[in-house]
N, C-alpha and C positions, 0 to 999 in steps of 0.2 A: 505493498498499499505506498500510496506518495500524496501528496500535495499538488494541488492543481488551483493556478489562479483559471479565473475564467470573468470574460465578457460576456451580458445575453441583455436581449431585451427581454422586458416583462410583456405580457398580454396587453396592456396600455400604452406600452410601447416608451414607458421609461427604460436608461437604461441601468442593468444592476452589475456589479462585481463585487468579488467574493474570492474565498479561497474553500476545496472542498477536496476532501479524502478520498481516491479511490486508484482503483488496480491499474488504468491508464486512462487515456483519454475521452477513448470512446464510452468507457463509464460513468466519465463525467458528464457527456454530451446527452448519454442516457439518463440522468438526475433528473438534468437540465430540463430535458424535455415532457419528464414527469410534471413536473411542475409548471409546465405549460410556458417555460423559457426559451428563446432562441436563443443560441449560441452564434458568438461572431469571432470569440479568442477565446481557445485554451492551451495555456502554456504550463508546465512542468514550474514549479517555484523551488525555490533554490530553500532545502533543506534547513528549517527554522534552528533547527539543535544547532545545525553546523555553524550559524551566524550568532547563537548567545554562548556559543563554546568560545569563539571566538573573542567577544567582547569579553569575555569571564576572564579574556586571558591562559583560556584552560590549556596544559601540554601534558608530555608524558612524563614529565617532572613533575606536576600536580599531585599533593598528596590524596591517597584514594578515600572514600570514604568510610570511615569507623564505624566501630560499634556502639560507641558515644553518641556518634552522632542520630544512629534510629535510634534509640533509649531518648535523646533531647525531642527528636519527631514525636516519635509515639507518645510521650508525657505530656507535651506541649499540643497535640492535636485532641488527645483528651479531655484537656483543661477548658479548648475551644469548642469542642463539639458539647460537650458537656454544659457549655455557658451557651448554647444555642449559637451561634458564628455561623454564618453559613460556609459551607467548607470549602467554596472558590475562595470564596475573602481567608478564611484562613489559611488556604494554602498559599496562595499569594504572599500573605503576609509572613508567612515560614522563607517562605523561600526570599525574599529581602531582608529579612533577618539573620538565616542563619550562616554560620564563620565559612564552615564548607563551602568552596565552588562547585566542586564535582555536584554536593546534595544540591544545590542553587539550581545548577542546570536541570538537575532531575526532577526537582520540584516547578520548573519552571514549566517542563513539557506536560507534568502532569495538570497544571492550573491551565495551558491549553487545551487539553483532551476534556478538561471538564467544561470547558467554554465552547466546545462543541457539542458538548452533547452527551461523553459519556461516563460511567459511575467511574465513582474513585476507583473499584477497584482494578476495573479493566485500565484507565491511565498509568496505576501503580504496577499492570503487569507488563507494558511495554518498558518497566526498566529492571530485567532479571536479575542483575547485575549487585545493583542496589537493593530491592525488593522481594525474595524469595516466594516462594510457592504458597509457605505456611503462612509469611504477612499478609500477601494477597488475599487466602484463603479466606481471615483471620477478619479483612475490610468487611471482604463479599456476604462473608456471613452477618458482622454487624448490620449492613447494611441492609440485607433483606429480612431482619429482623426489629431494624430501629431502633438498636442497640451499638450503633457506632463507636459511642462513648466507651463504653462496657467491651468495645472488642480492642480499642487503642490500651487501656489499664490494662490489659492482661497481656497483652502485647509489649506493654512498658517492664511491667514485672519482670515477663519471661526471658527479654532482651535481659535487664539490667542485671537476674540471676546468673545468666550466662555469660555478663560482662566480669563480674565480681569472680564466677568461677577461673576465666582466663587469666584473670587478676594474681588468682592465687596461684597457679602452675607457675607464671610467669617468677613470682616470687621466691617460689619455693627452687626454683631451675638456675633462679642467677647464682647463689652462687658454686655450687659444682660447674655450672659454665665455666665460673671465672679461673676456677681452680682448675680443670682441661685444657682452657688457654694458656698460662702461667706455664701448665707441666712444659705442653708444645713450644712454646717458646724460649724456655731452659731448654728443652733437647735440643734444641734448632741452635741454640748459643753454643750449646756445650758440644756440639759435633764441629760446628763450623769455628769457632775458635778457641774452645778450651784445649780438648784433645790435640787440637794439630801443636801447641805448642809444646804439649807433654810430648809425641810423639819426635821429634825435634831430636830432643834430651835424651831419650832412649834409645833411639839410632844413634849418636856420639861413643854412649857408652859401648855397642856392640853387643853386648848379652842378650840369651836367650829370654823371650817375653812369655810370662804364662799365657795359658788359652783366653781369659777372660781379658787383657791387655791386645791380647791379638784380633777379639773381634771388637774391642771399642776401635783400635787403629786403622781396621778396615771398613766399620762402618762409617766412621770420620770420614776417610779417604772417599768411598762413592758420595756421601754427599756432599764433598769439593769439589769431586770430576766431576759427577753424572746428577746434579741438580738439575741442571733441565731437563732429562730424561724423566726423571721422576716426577717433574713439574709438569711435563708435556702427559705422561702416563696418569696423575692422578686428576687432573683437568680431562682426560677422555673417560676413564672410569666413572667421574661424577656426572659428566652429560649423559654418557649411556643409561647410569641408572637413573639419572631423573627424567629421560625419554621411554625410560622402560617401566616408571611410575605414574606416566603419563595414559597408557596402557588402560584399557578397564581390568586386565589378570594381573596387572602388577600391581595397582592398586587396590584390588582385591589384598592378592597377598599379606600387602603389606600391612593394611588394614587387619587382617587379621594376627598378624606375626605382632602386632604394638600391641595387640590383650592379651599375650601368655608371656614379655618383655618382662624377665625378674622389677623386682622392687616397684616398679612405675607402671605393669601393666592391667594391675588389678585398679590403680587410677583413673586406667583408661577407658577401663570397661563400667567400673561404677557411674565415673563421669558420663557415659553414653548412657546409660540405665537410667539416670537419673533424667539425663534429656529427653529418653525416650518417655518418660512416666512425667515429665510438666507438660512438654508439649502432647503428648496424647489426652492426660486431662482437661490440659485447653484447651483439643477442638470438640471433645465431647461437651463440657460446661458450653461452647457456642452452639452446640446444637448439630456439626456434623455430623454425618452419618460414620458406620463404623468403619465399613470399608473404605471411603474416602479419608478418612483421619488416617488409618494405616500408611496410606499411601503419601500423604502430606508428611506422618511423620518419620517414614523412610529418609526419606531425604533432609528433614531434620535433622537426622544422630548426624550427618559428614562421617559416614564408619560404611563404605560398600559393605563388609562383611556382614554386619548388624542391620543393613537397609535391605539384604537379601533373606535374613530369616525373618524381618519384620511384614515383606513381599510374599514370603510363604506364609506365616500366619494369618496375611489378607486371605490368601487365594483358600486356605483349610476352610476360615470362618465362611467365603464362598460360599463352601462346599456343603456348609451346616452343622459343623462344629461350632462349639463355645469359644468365648473369650478364654476360660480358665485353661480348657482343654490345650488350645492352641501355642498357650502361652507356655503349659508345663511339656511341650514336646518341644519346644521351641531353644531350652536347655540355656534360655539367658536368664534367668530370675533367678531369686536366691528362696528356700522354701517361704519364708516371712510373706515375701511377697507376691508370690503364687497364693498364698493364702488368702492375702489381701484382698486381690483381684476376685478371690472364688466367688468370698463374703460379698464383693461388691457387687458383682452378678447377681447374685439370689437376692439381695437387699434392690438393686436398683440404681447403687450408688459409686458405681465404680468411677466416675471424674473424681470423687473426693477421693475416696482411697486410693489412687492410683496419685494424686496430688501428695498424699500422707506417704506412699513411696516414694516418689519425689524426695520429699523433704528425709527420708532415710537414706539413699543415696547420697543426696548432696551432705550430709553432717559424716558422713561418712570420709567422703571424700576431702571434706575441711578437715577433718582430722588428720588421714594420711597424709594431706599435702605440708600440714605442719609440721610433722616428725617426717616429712621424706628426707632433709638434709641430714637428720641425724640416724639415718638407715644410710645414707649415701657417704656421709662421714668418713667413716672404719675403710670403705673401699678406696678412697682419695687418699686416704691416708698409707693402704697398705702400695698403693702405685708409687706415692714419693718416695715411702723405703725404699721399695724394691732398687729404683731409680742410683737412691741415696749407694745404697749396695753393689746396685753393679761400679757405679762410680767409683766406690771405694776401694774394690777387688779388682778394677782395671789398672784405676793410678796409682794409687797409696801401694798393693802388693810389690808390684818390680822395685819401685822407691825403698821399700822397706828389704827387699833381698841383695839391692846394691850399696848399702849402708853395710850389711853386716859383711858383704865381700870386701868391703872399702879396709873394717874393723879387723876381720880377719888380716 
């Protein structure tokens, strides 16, 4: 679909101009004929979004839309919708006040869509890179039920929880990442600067060196003389791995492997289960049909392996099985959560109990993230200790042997 500028004569003979969205110029002519207009000129208009993008100075270096921007947008839309402000006015007002250029561009386009008679969910759906299907579906349900403010309230709460989880993960991994980077830098300095100094000294003595020392010297020489080959090999491996992970099979295997990693695998798993429970509960509260909700939730979990399990749950429900049965066969949930789903299905309170399950998983993730540093710290200490041991055995052992030989 594209935008077309048109000039036409009304039945009264007046000149009419405007913009229509259609597949081609012929479709525009048919629309005008249906209005009893006589087309005079139909030209394809320049992309309005591209014009606005140029005006805003958006380039590849412009920061992407952050989760914080979506949280603010959802909260502000909730307040404006609850106050009874027209949606078009609310969207245009937020477009003028937001600090994110890319969000401003998206909201300008959403506002234009509303002016052309589109619904808010349809206008948002034109920007899947900003508003995912879960977001759009919630807005669509809110429009149809007349509870758009409640839809934005639930979205704001959901996105805030997601943002908090991401911040906790970053905070928990900051210290281990800093230590690993420091270790890599130390290894580079040791092989490129420290060991070559001792190598020259050992060669001047001409004595036979211990095995560990020979290994260190060989490693250092490889770093000094073949570093460009090493750089090329590492770069190619990273490129091939990134390409593989972009494929469906590669993404599926990596997403499955993440859940089985030592120490952090259980955190990934409970984070995804909390996201599943929270988003599923939110969809059911909004009145989305069960199978449609599972489809949307499969995309919300952002893990292809778990998404495949959720789609399997949906297919089994379509065959007539109960939610509690398919949840049990999926082997995703703990017995406590399965019991809560079973009770919720019997009492008609699945959404409430799923919300409680989400809180249960989120509390566990909070606790695990707080103790993550304490779990990883001993491993990091062992790595540093191993480096010190190797350096001591490789550098100081031959020096002690030389000193003993001199004294003897």
